[in-house]
N, C-alpha and C positions, 0 to 999 in steps of 0.2 A: 483867323484873328488875332493878335497878339495884343498882351494883355501886359502893363508895366511890369518889368521885373521876369516876364520867362524867357528871358533868355538866359535868367543865372543857372547856373549846373547844380545848385542847390548841394551843392559837396558837405560845406559846412553841416548839413543836417542829416547825412545820411548815415552818420556812424549813430545815430538814433533807432535805424529802423534793424528791423529784427529780420530780412528774407530767409525765409527758410526753403521756400520752392523755388522751381524753374517753371520758364515760358514752355510749356508744354505745345506747342506748335512751332512750325518754323515755313519760310515762306511757300512752300512744295506739301504741308502737310493738309491741305485741305478743310482748316476748322474754322467754321462760322458762327456768328450769334444766333442763339436761338431766333426765333422770329418769323413769319409768313414768307418765307422765301418762294420764290414763283420757279426757281432750279432743282434740280431734284436731288434730294439730300443725299441719297446713297451715289450719284454720279459723283457729290464732292465730298463724302465722308464726313457729314456735318453732324457731329454732337450735339445733344440737345442737353440742353443747358437749362435746369427747372426754373418755373417762374419763380419770380419773387413778390413778396410782400414789404412793405416800405412803410413803417410807422414813425410818423416825429411826434417825440417827445418834448414839450417844452416846460422849462423850468418858470414857475410863478409864483409872486408872494413874497419874493424879497424887496425889505428886510426881516418883514413880520415872520412869515410862517413857509417857509420854503415848499413848493410841493411840486411834483410833476404832474402832468396833464397832458394826454393827447391830444393834437388840437389838427392834426394833418392826418392822411393816409393814402399812398400810392397802387398800384400796380401796373397799371398804363396810364391813369390818367388821374387827376386830385380832386380827393376829397376834403373840403374841410369843416372844422367844427362849430357850428355856428350857437354860437354859446348861450345868446338871449333866447333863442325859440328852441334850444334841449336837443340838434340833431345835426346830420350830417347833411352835406350839400349834395346836391345832384353831382354825380363825375362830370368833370370837364378839362380844357386841356389845360394844362398849367404854365404859368409865366412866371416866369424870372427876371430881374432887373441885372444887368449887366458890371454893376458895381459889387453886386453881392457876390456872382462869379469873383469876380477880383478880387474882395476880401478872402473869400475861401482858400483861393489857390494858394493865397499867400499865407494864409492859417497853416494849410496843410504842408507845404515845404517848408515852415520854421517846425511844427509840430512833430507827434510821435507818429511813428506810421508801423505798425505790427500786420506783418504776413503771414499767414499758417500761422497763428496765434494756437499752443495747446489745450486753452482752459478750456474748464469741462462743467463751467457752473457757472453764475451771473457772479460768484465770490470771486470764485477764482479769476475771472476776464475783470473787476474791478482791482482787483491785486495786482494787475500788469498794467492796467491803465493809470494807475496812479502815479506810474513808476517814471513819473518828470522829472527833468534834475531840481528843475528849477522851483519846484514845488518841497516846503520844509516838514517835516514827519508830523507837525500839528496841521497843516494842512492838508497833510497827503490823508489823515483819518478822518479829518471833517469833507473832505471830497469822497471818501469811501464810503460814507454813513449816506451822502447826499446820494451816491451811487446805487446802494442797494433799498433807498424807500420804494414801496409798491403806488407807479402813477396809478393816476385814477383813468377811467374807462371810460367811454361812453358805449356800453351795449346795450342793442336792441334788439331783444329777444321777438320771437312769432309771441309769442302769449301775454307776454308782462310788458309795463312801462319800461321805457329808458330808463338803465339803472348804472350808476358811478361807482367804480371799483373804489376802497378807502386807501387812505393814504397811509403811512407808518413811516416816523421818524427814526426810529431804531433799525440798528441794523438785522435783516433778515437771516434765521437759521437756515439751514439744510430742511427742514419739511415745509418753508413758508417760502422756500422758490418753486414750491411745486404749483402750479396753474390751477388759477381759481375757476370754482363753479361755474362763473358766469363766463370763464374764457370755453368750458367745454362746449357751454350750449350757447357760444354764439353762432348763428347760424350763415356768420361767413364762413364759418371754417368747412361749410359745403361747396363751397364754387370753387374750393382749391383744389387741385387734384394730385394724387401720391406722389410724394417725392419734392412738395413745395416746400420755398425755405421762407426767409426774413431778414428785414434789415432792419434793427433801427438805430435812430436818427435823435440825439441829447442835443439841446442846446438852450439856453436863456443868460441872464446875467447872475454874476455871482458876487457881492459886495467883496468880501475875504482873497479874490484874488487882485493880483496888482499889473500883471498882465493878461493878454488872451492865452488858451488854452485848446490845442486840436488835437483830435485824436483821433486815427483812422486802425481799425481792426479789420481783418478778414480771418477768419478761425478756419484752422486744419479741418476740423470738421464741426458741419452744424449741431448746434445746441438748443436746446430748450432754454431759454433763459428766463423761466420760474414766470411772474407775472409781467414782467417788462413788455411783453408783447399781445396786444388785447385776442388774439388768435393764436393757440399754441403751436405755434410753426417752428421746428427747429430754424435758429440765426445764422445765417452764413457771415453778415455786417454787422458791425456797429463802431457809431461814430459820434463823439463828444466834442461839442464848440459852446464852449464858457469863455466868460470875460466878465472885466469888472464893468458894473452900470454906465451907460453910455446914453444919449438920446437916441430917441426912434426906436425901431424894430430890427436893428442892425443883425444881430445874433439870430433872431426869430427868420428872418428875410435869406441867412448862412444857411440855417436848417433846412429850410425849404430848400433853396438852391441843391442841396446836398442830397436831399431826399429824391428830387427831381433828376437827377444825373444817377441815381443808381436804378430809378426808374426806365433808364433809357437801355434798350435793349443792345447796345453798341459799346455803351459804358459799362457794363454787367460783364459784356462777352471778356474787353482788355483786361477790366479790374480783377477778374477772377484768374488770371493768365499772367496779373503783371507779376514780378519777381523782386522788385524796388520801386521806393517812393520815384525814381526817374519814368517809369513805367506807369505810374499812378499819375504821375502830371501831363504825360504824353495821351492819355485817356482824356483827362480833361479838355486839354488841348485841341485833342479830335471833334471833341462836341462841339468848341466854341466854333473851330472853325465851319461849322455844318449849321450854326444858330441863324435862326432870320428874324433882323433885327426892327422893327414898328418903330417908326418914327411919333415919338412925343407930339401932342396934341393932334394928331390924325386918329386915336382912337380915345375908348374912357380905360382905361388900366383895372376899374373895379368891375369892368363887365368879365362875365364867364364864358369861355369861349364851348361850345358842344361840339362833344366826340363827333368824327367824322362816320359817316354811315360803313365806310368800308377803307379799313387801318391802309395808308400805303407801303408796297412792297419792300423789305429788306435789301435785295438783291445791290442797288445804287451803294447802301451804303457798307458794303462787304469792307474787309480792310486791301488796304491797296495789294498788298503781297496774294492775297486769293483769287483777285481780279486779275493781276498780271497772269498769277498761275494758270488760272480756270478760263480766263479771257475768249483764248479760240473755240474752245467745245460750247460755250453759250454763245456763239457767234452762229453756230453750224445749225440752230435753229432756226424758220422763216420768219419772217417778221409777221407773216399772217396768222400762225400760230401764238406766237408771243402777244398779237394786238389781240388777238380774240377769244385767246383760250382753247381753240379749235384741236380737233383731232390732225395728224398730218398724215393725208389718206397715203402717201405711199411707203409711209413705214409701218399701216396699221395690217396685221398677217391676213387679217380677215378679206383683207379686200385686192388679194394678190392671187394672180391667176395660177393655177396649178400646172396646167398644160395636159391635166386627166380628165377624163369624164365623170363626173361629178366628184372631183376630187375637192372641189371648195365644200361641200354635203359632208362629205369622210372629214374631213378636219373640224369642222363646227360639231358632228358628232362627239369626237376624240376630246376635243376641247372643251364642251360641256358637261361630257361621262363624269370628269373629275370633280364636279363641282353638284354632281345631282343628290347625295346625300345631305349639303349644307342647306340646298334649296328648301328642304323641311325645316331644318332644324335653326337656321335662320329665321323661319317666322316664328317662333316662339317668343312674343314680345306684345308689349297691350298696343303698342302703335298699331298693330296689324291687326287688330280687333276695330279700330276706327275706320281705319281704311277698308274694310271688308263693309262694316254699314253704309258709309259714303259711296263705295262704288259700287254695292248692290243695290241703291236704290239711283244710282244715275244711269246702272244696266237696265233697270226694270222700264224706268222713265223712258229709255230710249227705244227698248222690245215693243213698250207701247206705243210709243209716239210712231215708229216705223212702220211696225205692224199695223198700225191704222193708216199710214196712209200707202203702205203698201197695199191691203186689201182694199183703198178705195181706186189705186191707180191699176188692178187688174180685175175689178168688178169680183171683188171675192173669190177668186182662186188661191188666193194664200191671203192669213189674216193672221190675229194676234197669238194665235193659239200657236200656230207654225213658227211665228217671231219666239215664244218665251222658249220652244220646244228645239229649234236651232238655235238660238244661243248659247241653252245651256248645255247642249250636247258639245259642238264646236268649240265651244268656250274650254270645257273641259277637258277636251279630247288635245286642244292646242297646250293649253297651263302644262299636261303632263309630258308633253313630247316637244315642245315650241324650245328655239336657241333662246330666244330672248322672252321669258314666262310673265313678263310684267306688261306685256301687252294685252289690251283685252280687245279681243274678235267683238266685233257687230255689224249691224246695216249701216251703209254710210251712206252719204248723199249721192254722191257722182255712182254710187252701184245700184241706187233707188231709180235715180236721172235711165240707167241702163235697162231696170228692169219694167219701166212704164213705156220706154220706146219698144220695146222688143212685146211688149205683152199689144201696144197698139199697131205694128207689124202683122201681130198674128192674127188679130180681128180683122183689119183690112183685107187680108187674102185668105180669110176665113179658114187659118190654120187651129188645130187643137193645141192652146199655148204650154201645159205643162211637158208633155212630149216633145214638144219642138225643144221647151228650155232646156228638158234632159240633156239633148244632145250637144247643145251648148254647153253646158255643165261640162260632158266627159271633153268634150272638144280642147275648154280653156284649162281642163287638167292636164292633158296630154301638150300643148302649148307652154305651161307651167314646167311642167317636167322636163321638155325640153330647154328652156331657160336654165332649171337649176344642173342641169348637165353640162353644158355650156358655160355655167359660173356666169352667167351675164347679170349677178348681180354686182360684181364690181363694178357696174358703170353708177353707181349710185355714189361715188366721186366726182361724178359731173352734178349733182343735186347741191348747187349752192344757196345760200341763204335766200337767193333772190329766188330759186323754187321752192324752196321748203315755204319762205311769208305767204308766197303765193297760192300754195296749197292750203296751208294753215287758214289763211284767210278767209278762202271758199267755202272750208267746212265750216269754221266759226259762222257766217254770215248764212249759212246755210242752216245753222243750228236756230241763230235766233228768227231767221225767216219763219221756221216752222213752229215753231213756239209762238209767234206772233199772232201768224196764221191760223193756227189753232183757234186761238183765243177769238180774233174776227170771225172765226166761222161760228162761233158759240156765239157771238152775240148777233149775226143772222140768224141766227137758228131761233134766238131769243130776243127781240129788239127789243130796245127800254123806249115803253112809250106811257103817255099819260094814261090814268083812268078815263072808260070810255071809248077810249081808241077805237077800230074796228078789229084791229090785229092785237087788243089787247086780251090778254085770255090767262089758264093757270096751269099748274105744273102738278099732277095727282100722284101720289103714291100709294097705292093697294096691294093687298095681296091677290096673288090668282090661284088658280083652284088648286096648283101645287104647295101652295102655298110659300114661293118665293115673292119677293118682294116685285113689284113692274113698275113702268113710271107708263105717265103718259100725258100727250102735251096737247091742249086745246089753244088754237090760232089760226090765224086765216085761212078758211078751205084753200084756198087759191095758191097758198102755199105751201099745203101739209106734203102733196106728193116730195116737192125739194126737199124739205125736210126731213120725210120718211128716208127720205135717200142717201143721206150723210150719214156718214160712218162714225155717230155722235155714241152710239151704244146706249142711247136715251129713250126709245122708242120702241116700243113693240106693238107691231100693226096688228098680230091677228087678236088683240086684246082691248082694242079701243072702247073706251066708255061710250055713253051717248051722248053727243055735243051738247045739252044739254046742261052737261057737268058744269062748263063756266059758269052759268047762269046761278044754278041752285047752290056753287061753291064747295060740294061733296059730291060724295059717291057710295050708294046701299052699301058698300062694304063697309065703310070708312075712312074715309083716305087720308091722308097728309094732303093738303092743298094750298099750294104757294103762287100767287100771282108769277108770271113770267117777266116782269123787271127786277122783280127778286134773284133770278137766278142768273141773269147777266150782271149786275151790281155787284154780287158778291161773290161771282166768281173771279172777277176785276179785280175787286178788292181783293181775294186769294192770291191771283196773280201777281199782284204786285207784293203783297206783304212777302210771299217765302220769296222772292226776287230782293225786296230792297231789304229783309232780315239777313239773308245769306252774303248778301254784299257788306252790311254793316259789320256781322261777324267776321267775314274777312279780315276787315279794316280792324277790328278790336286786336289782332293778336300783332298788329306793330306800332297800335297805340300804347299810351301810358296809363289806361283805368286799368283797374284790377292787378293783382298778381301776377308772374310770369306762368305758373304753374295754372290757374284760371284762364287770363288770356287764350294758352295753348289748348285748354280745354275745349273754350269756348269755340276757337279757330277750324279742330282737327272736325266739331261736330255740327259744323253750323249747318250744314244742308239739311243733316238729321233734326234740329232743333229749330230750324226753319217749317219744315214739315210737321212735329210735334206740334207746335203753335198752330200752325192753319188746322189741322185735324183737330185739336180742342177747339178752338173759335169756331170752326164750323160743326161741331157738337155739340158747344153751348148752345147756339144760338139756333140751332136745329136746321140750318139754312139746306135748301133743294139745288145742290150745287150738282154737276156731273161728277158720278165719283167713277173710282178705276175699276175696270173693265175685265176682271182675270176670268178665264173662261171655267165653265165651271164642270163640263164634258172632255172627256178626252178623245175626241174625235176632230178630223181635218172640215177646214172652215166651208170648204165647198161640197153642198150635200151630193151626196150618190158616188164617191170618191173613196178608194182605201187609200193607206199610206203609204202603197207602190207605185209607184206612175208608170205606166204602160210604154213601152218603148216607141210605139210607133202611134197609138190611137187610130187616127182617123186621117190620119199624115201619111203621105205617099213616102216610100221608101228612102228616095233619094234625098230627100228634106235631112236625113241623118249627114249626109256630106255635105248640103249645102249650108249647115249649121257652121260650119268651122268659117264660114265670113262674119258673122258675128261673133263668134267666138273669141277670131283676131283682134279682134276690136276690144272685147271686155278681155282680154290677157294682157293688152296695153294699160288698160284703166286700173285691172287688178294690180298688177306690176307696180304701175305709179304708185296707186292707194298704198299697195304693202311696204315698199320700200323707202318710201318718202317719210311715212312715221317710222320706220325701223330707222331710218337716219335722225329725223330729231330727237327719238329716245335713247341713242346711242351716242350721244354727241359726248364728247371728252368731258366738256365742264361739269357731266352729272357724274364723275369717278366711279364708272361701274367696272368692277372687280372681273366681272365673272365672262367678258368677254358679250358679244352681240348676236352671231349666228344669222345674218341673212340667209345664207343657204338653207340651212334647214326651217328656217321660218316659211320662206317661201313652198318650200317642199311639201309641208305639213298645209298651208293655205291650198294647195295642189292637190294631194289627197283628198281632205275634206269636200272639195267642188262635186265630186260624182255621189258621192252620201248625201250630201243635201239637195240636189238634183233628182236622185232618184226619189227621196222622201216628199219633195217638192216643200221643201222649207228654203229660206231666205238664202242667199250667197253672203258668205261674209269675207270680210277681211278685217285689217287692223284699222280701230278707231281711233284717230289724231286727238281728239279731246277727251275721251275718256281714259285710252291709255296716257296721255299728259297728267290726266288728273290724278291716277293708281299711283305714279311714279313720285308726286309732290307729295300726296299724302305719307307715302314710305319715307320721306326725308330725314336724314341722318344729321342733327345739329350738337355741335359741342355744348356739354351743360358747363362745364368749369370754365367760364372767361372772366375778363377784372372786369370790374363793376366801371358801366359805359360803355364796353364793348358790343357789339352786335354778337351773337351765335354761331360761329363758321359754319360752313356747309363742309359737312364729312362726306358725303355721298347720301347715296339709296339702301336703302335695305333689302337686296337682293332675293327674294325665293317665289315659290310656286304656289305656297300654300291659300294666299290670300286670294288669288284668281281661281284658282280650283274652288275655293269656299264661295265665291261669287256666281259662280258659278251652280254650284250644288242647292243653291237658294233660288236661284234663279228659274232651277227644277221645280222645287218644291212649290211654287210659288205659286204654280197650276193649281194645287191641293189648296191653297190661303186663302181662298175665295173668301170666305167669311169675317176674315180678317183685313186682306187688304182692301177689298170692296168699299170701306170707311174713307179711303185716301181718297181726295177732290183729283179731280184732274187738272184744274188750273192750277191747284201746287206745284204739281211736279211738272207742268208748263212752265211755272217761275224758275224752278232748278233748272232746266233747259235753255233758259233764257240766260241765266246764271254764268252755266259754263261754256257758253258761244260768246257772252261780252269777256268775261275771265280772259277768255281765248284769245281773242283778237285786242286786245288792250294790253296784253305782253310780251305783242312782237314789236321789233322795231318799226317796221312799214307803218304799223298806228301813228308811233310817236313823231316821223316823217309827214305823217298826212296832217297832224295837227300843227307842223311848223307853216304849211301854207297859210293857214288861217292867225298866225302868229306875228306881230312885226317885229322886224329886227330887233330891236332895241330890247324888245320884255321876251325873248327867245332863251330856254335853257341855255348852259353852258354843256353843249354833248361835245365829246371828242371828234367826233367828224363834220362839224362844224370848225372847227378851229383849223382843219387842214383841207377841207375842200369845197370850193367855192359855196354860195347858196344858191347858185340859179343854179348849178351841176346835182345838187341835192334837189332840188325842184323838178327838175329832167330825169333823174332817176325815178321817183317818188310817182312821176305820171307815166312813165312809162309804165311802174307796174300796176300802177290805178288802169289804165286803159288794159292791159293783159289780162286784170280781174274783171274787167267790165265786160270785155270780149269771152270769157269764159260764163262769165253767169249768161250773158244773153243766149252763147248758144246753147246754153243747159236748158231755157228756157223757152226754146221753141223745135221748129220740129227737127233744123237740123243737129239736135244733140245727137245722133248717130255718131259723130265725127268727134265728140264730147272729148273718149279718151287720147286723139290723138293730139288734139289741142293742148291738154295736159303735158303730153311728151313734150310739146312745141314751148315748152316754157325755157327747157332747156338750150334750145336752140335759139331763143329770143336770147336768154344769157350769153351765149357764145357770140351774137351778134352784139354785143354791147361793148366787147374788146375793138370794135370797130368806133365806138362813141367815146368812153371811158379809157380816162388813162388807167394802167397799175397800178399807179397811186392810189387813183380816186375809186377803184373796185376793191382796194385792199381797205379801205376805208368805210364804204359804204355796202360792201359785199364779202366775195372772199375768192379766191384764185381758183381757175380753174388747174385740172393738174400739172398741163403740158407750162403752165406757166410760171405755177410754181418751181419746176426742175430748170425753167430758162431764166431764172432768179439768181445774179451770183449771192455767194454768202454774206458781201456786205448789205443786201439789202436791195428792195426797188430802186431806191433815189437815196445820196447821202443823207438826208435828214430824217430817213425811216430807219438807218444802221443802230446797232446800238451804240459806233461809236462817236454818234451826236450831237447836239448840244445837251444840255442838263435837262433845260426844260424839256424837249422829245423823247429824249431819253426815259424821265421821269413819268411823261404820258402814257409811254409803250409800256411801260412793268406797273405803272397802277391801273392799267385798264382791269374790268372787273373778270370774276374766274367763275360767276354763278350761271346758270341757263339764263339764256335770254328769253328763250317760249318754253314756258308753262303755264300749266293752270292750278292757280294756287287754291287750295284746300281750307286755307288758313286764312 
């Protein structure tokens, strides 16, 4: 876009410039502006320019008492002074009229431009600025006195009301040039990182000037210009735009235009390296070439555009010489990585075969050994304390729930105690030795299904379950060691998002199903009936002879046997009081008696309270309520606060809800057995060999369960610095299998949902960000101490029964449901399922909908739904023995989709298999996907989100 007069050479005004620097970059130097680049800054050798805070001071009060008043400020977005309300507006995207830019360019072309000015104070700067030839000595004196006046700033401190700095009409002395006390107390000062700089724009109408005056100054060294800027930052740029009184707000809008230019990263980069007026005007022209014009009458100019949730990439706006010099290196990246921010499987050294036995394991150990000391030092941060509390509660919830389910599935051969002990021992050992210590080992739904099938097979064939299970575990360890030796973990390259989402959705549904199922079991045990119903009874709590509290439930006698057999931990069958307790409403020992409807009603109430309260706190962090520190605190401790609220409500009302059942004695659940399982028991010797067949199926299941979780946790978008360790993780799981089998403990693999929650609770985000800009994701706090502390606390929980017994189980079921819901709602699969129910005109503007026909999107989603439904059906039927093979079949289904969908469609909906990535030419799958495509296509490629797509938010 060209403005009138833009073609002029402006040589007449060049003699007034004082250029003392040269451009420090050439066509091949690789310099680029500061900003969120999607390319490797080290590859391009990009220097980081400091962030710039721009302030607009406007001259008001002429001709009476002129004074400078701050009316606007910028970092990335604009904040306007709302004079009537006495506050700053919310940050918004700045807009400016083209005539203002045109007038500004004309004024700068005829004005004074000082580049690398040596001024060291505001007074020296004022003396340099008034060197305009058109000003008489008298006007220069008046202008200098005006420039040295202290401007008024609206500074809002946390503990005081907004305060205005005073203005002084006389010249400031050297002492008066020091920053004011209010400037040092400005809370905005903490928002800027070290090295931040400032720019001042002064604009207004001045009666004693006969013609407009424009001055642009770039200081050689940034200097704190006393009280000129509301934040005591060293100033790099100074711009003065004054002129005789005119109609309208011309100089105010020109000042805004200059401030908007300085807030633009590309303009900053060019101006910092400008050596003449020509370079300055060229930077302004480059800005105009990228301006988007909104036609008049199509929008409200007074409307404020809110900041986007994610800023676009600065790659497209790189200088042309840099793009030409570095373009070929940029095109070498595969479109799949640039579009989705995923790893390049072929380039990942952890997923390359070494060709040696245990070669991958040796490399993992060498790679992780150098990080081992920092794995403990990096945990010295308050955020890790919050993560420990959250994951501890999630872990014991998982241990208790799966322990109860396992006890029910094995008729008491294993139970809650084994679940607690196994979780503590295996989890602590894994955190100390694993390649990815952020992984949380736990019982999982697929492994629980296999345990149930194995027990049913043993019972139907009159086999001793625990010895048979011991040999299955030994064979699984052997098979897993073979997989480690042959570097089978490199096959995770074939686990695309199709496989990951199917597995994650299945695990999330198991979480939701188990949480709701436990509550339904509770309501069946304590049905809500009207008074006078035959099944209406009471729940009595009374001390037994040993002094411990026991609970007794009086209900319909025909249902009593069924209720006593339920693994709810509520009934002590050996201490049943007389049946007439329900009629007389008490017990001779003085129990606390509650009607059965109270139990079901309040249990459901606490269940919903914990779930909804945790969800509400999760959304508060991204809301506009409360200060950011409070929002983050509430989000980080959402589950903890939900449980504390429920426990307080339960204790205050004295509710007779089922409480957390923690073992009081350290002995196996199955009466009569020791801690070590006999290798054979009553089984024949040949069963130790026959156990290899079910062990082969379980090995497939463990490999899929462990490695899919590892793939999800080690995605490139999580920005992990210390590597993954797929081979080492599988080796640790294999070594722990014989140990848990010999002790009769549950089998443990990586728990997808809890591990993702662990990682998300350790997210590192930028603290110093521009107003209106969302904090940027910096990575994960990688360390071993949080997981180790969680499992130590889990082991200690066996001895904390006097405290933990007051936690109502419905609260933990609610947290269980919360984890499952947040997991399944965070994957793209869920969004595509929602599209099936949304009319086309109301569908969100998702990028894959721009490039893939809606019918093809629905077909891809339907195939995923069919696979998920088939997995669930097989898991719930006697055919569940082939469940591990069906999980592995997801990879085969994804491979078969290449015959149904084009590479272009799979690129947007999923990602390409390794062979397809190697077969793609450097220019991309199709011309429209390459970096040399149209501007709109290229922008969409570069604006793709880089944040993790599957996560469990603790916030």
